[in-house]
C-alpha positions as CSV (number, residue, x, y, z in Angstrom):
1,M,76.6,-25.0,-109.4
2,K,76.5,-26.8,-112.7
3,T,80.3,-27.3,-112.5
4,L,79.8,-28.8,-109.0
5,L,77.1,-31.1,-110.1
6,K,79.3,-32.3,-113.1
7,L,82.1,-33.0,-110.7
8,L,79.8,-34.9,-108.3
9,A,78.4,-36.9,-111.2
10,G,81.9,-37.7,-112.5
11,L,82.9,-38.8,-109.0
12,V,79.9,-41.1,-108.7
13,A,80.5,-42.5,-112.1
14,L,84.2,-43.2,-111.2
15,V,83.1,-44.9,-107.9
16,V,80.7,-47.1,-109.8
17,L,83.3,-47.9,-112.4
18,L,85.9,-48.9,-109.8
19,A,83.3,-51.0,-107.9
20,G,82.3,-52.7,-111.1
21,A,85.9,-53.4,-112.0
22,G,86.5,-54.7,-108.5
23,L,83.6,-57.1,-108.6
24,A,84.5,-58.3,-112.1
25,Y,88.1,-59.0,-110.9
26,L,86.7,-60.8,-107.8
27,F,84.3,-63.0,-109.8
28,L,86.8,-63.7,-112.6
29,T,89.8,-64.5,-110.3
30,Y,88.1,-66.3,-107.3
31,P,87.7,-68.9,-106.2
32,A,91.4,-69.5,-107.1
33,V,91.6,-73.3,-107.1
34,P,92.8,-75.7,-109.9
35,P,90.3,-77.5,-112.0
36,A,88.9,-80.9,-110.7
37,D,91.2,-83.8,-111.4
38,D,90.2,-86.3,-114.1
39,V,90.2,-89.3,-111.8
40,R,88.2,-92.4,-111.1
41,I,88.6,-93.9,-107.7
42,G,88.5,-97.7,-107.4
43,A,86.3,-99.1,-104.7
44,T,88.7,-101.7,-103.2
45,P,87.7,-103.5,-100.0
46,E,90.6,-101.8,-98.2
47,R,89.6,-98.3,-99.4
48,L,86.0,-98.8,-98.6
49,A,86.8,-100.1,-95.0
50,R,89.0,-97.0,-94.4
51,G,86.4,-94.7,-95.9
52,Q,83.6,-96.2,-93.8
53,Y,85.7,-95.7,-90.6
54,L,86.5,-92.1,-91.5
55,V,83.0,-91.1,-92.5
56,E,81.2,-93.0,-89.7
57,N,83.5,-92.1,-86.8
58,V,86.0,-89.3,-87.5
59,V,85.4,-86.6,-90.1
60,G,81.8,-85.7,-89.4
61,C,80.1,-86.2,-92.8
62,V,77.1,-88.1,-91.4
63,V,76.7,-85.8,-88.5
64,C,76.3,-82.6,-90.5
65,H,74.7,-84.2,-93.6
66,A,71.8,-85.9,-91.8
67,D,68.9,-85.2,-89.5
68,R,69.7,-85.3,-85.8
69,D,67.3,-86.0,-83.0
70,W,67.7,-83.0,-80.7
71,S,65.3,-84.4,-78.1
72,R,68.0,-87.0,-77.1
73,F,71.3,-86.4,-75.5
74,S,74.1,-85.6,-78.1
75,A,71.5,-85.5,-80.8
76,P,72.1,-88.9,-82.6
77,V,71.6,-89.2,-86.3
78,V,68.0,-90.1,-87.2
79,A,67.9,-93.6,-88.8
80,G,67.4,-93.5,-92.6
81,T,68.7,-89.9,-93.0
82,K,72.5,-90.5,-93.2
83,G,73.9,-88.2,-95.9
84,K,70.5,-86.8,-97.1
85,G,71.4,-83.2,-96.1
86,G,69.0,-80.5,-95.3
87,Q,70.3,-79.8,-91.7
88,R,70.2,-76.1,-91.1
89,F,73.1,-74.1,-89.6
90,G,72.3,-70.6,-88.3
91,F,69.3,-69.5,-86.3
92,G,67.7,-66.1,-85.7
93,V,69.5,-63.0,-87.0
94,E,72.7,-64.5,-88.4
95,P,75.3,-63.4,-90.9
96,F,74.6,-66.7,-92.7
97,V,72.1,-69.5,-92.9
98,L,73.4,-72.7,-94.5
99,Y,71.9,-76.1,-95.3
100,A,74.0,-79.3,-95.6
101,K,73.8,-80.8,-99.1
102,N,72.6,-84.3,-100.0
103,I,75.8,-86.4,-100.3
104,T,74.1,-89.7,-101.0
105,P,74.1,-91.0,-104.6
106,A,70.7,-89.4,-105.0
107,G,72.2,-86.0,-104.4
108,L,75.6,-86.4,-106.0
109,G,74.1,-87.1,-109.4
110,E,76.6,-86.5,-112.2
111,W,79.4,-85.4,-109.9
112,T,82.8,-87.0,-110.9
113,D,85.2,-88.3,-108.3
114,G,87.5,-85.5,-109.0
115,E,84.8,-82.9,-108.4
116,L,84.0,-84.5,-105.1
117,V,87.7,-84.5,-104.1
118,R,87.9,-80.8,-105.0
119,A,84.8,-79.9,-103.0
120,I,85.9,-81.8,-99.9
121,T,89.5,-80.5,-99.9
122,A,89.5,-77.1,-101.8
123,G,86.0,-75.8,-101.2
124,V,84.5,-75.4,-104.7
125,S,81.3,-77.1,-105.8
126,R,80.8,-78.8,-109.1
127,D,79.4,-75.6,-110.7
128,G,82.2,-73.5,-109.4
129,T,80.3,-72.1,-106.4
130,P,82.7,-71.4,-103.4
131,L,81.6,-73.4,-100.3
132,F,81.4,-71.6,-97.0
133,P,84.1,-73.0,-94.6
134,L,81.6,-74.3,-92.0
135,M,82.2,-77.2,-94.3
136,P,85.7,-77.6,-93.0
137,Y,87.6,-78.1,-96.3
138,P,90.6,-76.2,-95.0
139,R,91.0,-79.1,-92.5
140,Y,90.3,-81.8,-95.0
141,G,92.7,-80.4,-97.5
142,K,95.5,-81.3,-95.1
143,M,94.6,-84.9,-94.9
144,S,96.3,-87.5,-97.1
145,R,95.0,-87.9,-100.6
146,D,94.5,-91.6,-99.9
147,D,92.1,-90.9,-97.0
148,I,90.2,-88.4,-99.1
149,E,89.8,-90.9,-101.9
150,A,88.6,-93.5,-99.4
151,I,86.0,-91.0,-98.2
152,V,84.7,-90.5,-101.8
153,A,84.6,-94.2,-102.5
154,Y,82.5,-94.9,-99.3
155,L,80.1,-92.0,-99.9
156,R,79.3,-93.6,-103.3
157,T,78.0,-96.7,-101.3
158,L,75.6,-94.8,-99.0
159,P,71.9,-95.6,-99.6
160,A,70.4,-93.1,-102.0
161,V,67.9,-90.8,-100.2
162,A,66.0,-88.3,-102.2
163,N,65.9,-84.9,-100.5
164,D,65.9,-82.3,-103.2
165,P,65.9,-79.5,-103.5
166,V,67.8,-78.6,-100.4
167,P,67.1,-74.9,-99.5
168,A,69.6,-72.4,-100.9
169,R,72.0,-70.7,-98.4
170,T,71.9,-67.1,-97.3
171,L,75.1,-65.2,-97.0
172,N,74.8,-61.6,-96.0
173,F,77.1,-58.9,-97.4
174,P,80.1,-58.9,-97.2
175,L,80.3,-62.6,-96.6
176,S,78.7,-63.2,-100.0
177,L,81.9,-61.7,-101.5
178,I,84.5,-62.8,-98.9
179,V,83.5,-66.5,-99.3
180,R,84.9,-66.4,-102.8
181,T,88.4,-65.7,-101.6
182,I,88.5,-68.5,-99.1
183,P,88.8,-71.7,-101.1
184,A,92.4,-72.7,-101.8
185,A,94.2,-75.7,-103.4
186,A,94.6,-78.7,-101.1
187,S,97.9,-79.3,-99.4
188,H,97.8,-83.0,-98.9
189,A,100.4,-84.6,-96.6
190,P,101.0,-88.3,-96.0
191,R,99.2,-89.9,-93.0
192,P,101.7,-90.3,-90.2
193,D,102.8,-93.6,-89.0
194,P,100.5,-94.5,-86.0
195,S,103.6,-95.4,-84.0
196,D,104.3,-91.7,-83.8
197,R,101.4,-91.1,-81.5
198,V,101.7,-87.3,-81.3
199,A,102.0,-86.8,-85.1
200,Y,99.2,-89.3,-85.7
201,G,97.0,-87.7,-83.0
202,R,97.6,-84.3,-84.6
203,Y,96.5,-85.8,-88.0
204,L,93.3,-87.3,-86.4
205,T,92.5,-84.2,-84.4
206,N,92.6,-82.2,-87.7
207,A,90.4,-84.7,-89.5
208,A,87.9,-84.7,-86.7
209,V,87.9,-80.8,-86.7
210,C,88.3,-80.6,-83.0
211,A,89.9,-77.2,-82.9
212,D,87.0,-75.6,-84.8
213,C,84.7,-76.2,-81.9
214,H,87.2,-76.1,-79.0
215,T,88.9,-72.8,-79.9
216,P,87.2,-69.5,-78.7
217,I,86.5,-66.9,-81.4
218,D,85.9,-63.2,-81.5
219,D,82.8,-61.4,-82.6
220,Q,84.0,-61.8,-86.3
221,G,84.4,-65.5,-85.9
222,T,88.2,-65.3,-85.9
223,P,90.0,-67.8,-83.6
224,L,91.7,-66.0,-80.6
225,P,95.5,-66.1,-80.8
226,G,97.0,-68.3,-78.1
227,K,93.7,-69.9,-77.3
228,E,93.7,-73.0,-79.6
229,F,91.8,-75.9,-78.0
230,A,91.1,-73.8,-74.8
231,G,87.4,-74.2,-75.2
232,G,84.6,-71.7,-74.4
233,T,83.0,-71.5,-77.9
234,A,79.3,-71.0,-77.3
235,F,76.7,-73.2,-79.1
236,A,72.9,-73.2,-79.0
237,P,72.1,-76.8,-80.1
238,N,69.3,-76.6,-82.7
239,G,68.7,-73.0,-81.5
240,V,67.9,-74.0,-77.9
241,G,69.8,-73.3,-74.7
242,L,73.5,-72.5,-74.5
243,V,76.5,-74.8,-74.1
244,R,80.3,-74.0,-74.3
245,S,83.0,-76.3,-75.5
246,A,85.5,-77.8,-73.0
247,N,89.1,-76.8,-72.5
248,L,91.2,-79.6,-74.1
249,T,94.6,-78.2,-73.3
250,P,96.7,-79.9,-70.6
251,D,96.1,-77.1,-68.0
252,A,95.6,-78.9,-64.7
253,A,93.0,-76.5,-63.3
254,T,90.8,-75.8,-66.3
255,G,91.7,-78.4,-68.9
256,I,92.5,-82.1,-69.1
257,G,95.8,-81.8,-67.3
258,T,94.7,-84.2,-64.6
259,W,93.1,-86.7,-66.9
260,T,94.8,-90.1,-67.5
261,E,94.9,-91.7,-70.9
262,E,92.5,-94.3,-69.7
263,Q,90.0,-91.7,-68.4
264,F,90.1,-89.9,-71.7
265,V,89.5,-93.1,-73.7
266,E,86.7,-94.2,-71.3
267,K,84.9,-90.9,-71.8
268,F,84.3,-91.9,-75.4
269,R,84.1,-95.6,-74.9
270,A,81.1,-95.1,-72.4
271,Y,78.8,-94.2,-75.4
272,R,79.6,-97.2,-77.6
273,G,76.4,-99.2,-78.4
274,Q,74.4,-96.9,-76.1
275,A,71.0,-95.4,-77.1
276,P,71.2,-91.8,-76.0
277,R,68.6,-91.0,-73.4
278,T,65.6,-88.8,-74.1
279,L,65.9,-85.4,-72.5
280,E,63.0,-84.1,-70.4
281,G,61.9,-80.5,-69.8
282,N,64.8,-78.1,-68.9
283,E,67.3,-80.9,-69.8
284,R,66.9,-79.9,-73.4
285,L,68.5,-76.5,-72.5
286,Q,71.7,-78.5,-71.6
287,N,72.1,-80.7,-74.6
288,T,75.4,-80.7,-76.5
289,E,76.6,-80.3,-80.0
290,M,79.3,-82.9,-79.4
291,P,78.2,-86.1,-81.2
292,W,79.4,-88.5,-78.5
293,T,77.9,-91.7,-80.1
294,Y,79.6,-90.8,-83.4
295,Y,83.2,-90.2,-82.1
296,A,82.7,-93.2,-79.6
297,G,83.2,-95.4,-82.6
298,M,86.9,-94.3,-83.0
299,R,89.3,-97.1,-82.2
300,D,91.0,-97.0,-78.8
301,D,94.5,-96.6,-80.3
302,D,93.3,-93.6,-82.3
303,L,91.8,-92.0,-79.2
304,R,95.0,-92.6,-77.4
305,A,96.9,-90.8,-80.1
306,I,94.5,-87.9,-79.9
307,Y,95.1,-87.8,-76.1
308,A,98.9,-87.9,-76.7
309,Y,98.6,-84.9,-79.1
310,L,96.4,-82.9,-76.8
311,R,98.8,-83.5,-73.9
312,S,101.6,-82.1,-76.1
313,L,99.9,-78.7,-76.4
314,P,100.8,-75.7,-74.3
315,P,98.4,-75.5,-71.3
316,V,96.1,-72.6,-71.5
317,V,94.2,-71.3,-68.4
318,N,90.6,-70.9,-69.5
319,R,87.9,-71.8,-67.1
320,V,84.7,-72.6,-69.0
321,E,81.2,-72.2,-67.7
322,K,79.6,-75.1,-69.5
323,F,76.0,-74.0,-69.6
324,G,74.3,-70.7,-69.6
325,R,71.5,-68.7,-70.9
């Protein structure tokens, strides 16, 4: 009996030792990204104009890092909250609960431009904390370095809004460990010439993170193979109701295969300069995560490029029931 106990004790000690060594390796090796660049980004008029366009209409910064009015259609950003952070992601029993950080000058504090570039494109915070990829740094890391620098320059000009401390995130095991392995060095590519509408549309679609919402996922949150842009991802806007994303592939029966370019552009154009209406009663169960008034600010030519890219995709049959319970 004593021999058996000694063997069991030795086995437990070995397991503990191996687990400790594995954790030490994980924390010492990951996140595996290069140090932040020592760079200071000049705020030229051209760079600020490009950054404003991207931040205000394309990449989603001021949709996630702000308060949204969920009592109104498409939940527009509440005036005076742009960039202040605090928006919660995750409701009820979730594997994670996240809070958007304050990205106004009041929250960025002593961050250097290089640290901001690294966070946006490689997913590592100033103190080395790995960011959860709900912040779509894998997408932003594929954008041109010029566009990322324009975004950083413009964020520096946002009105400072005090909103600290933003609540800490909660990542349940094993996400708390897995998240360390996700950040990776950026793989910047030049911005395509807008004359190549499909290539430029692909670039804009990546920057606008369209696929993340319009690609169905399995129970583990992994995109389903062969279903990119086919829609059906379920959302509960602000924890209320249920809405599913649309099929954006050119399937004629279930996607946008019968849409003309003008119909596609007009779908966005219709929300320009419009105050989203207040939803009453059960209408709030059929709100949408899609920030129409935000993307409506994209230029017509850019929307046309996105349309051209979406029409180049393989059609996928996936009939989506938009609303449900």
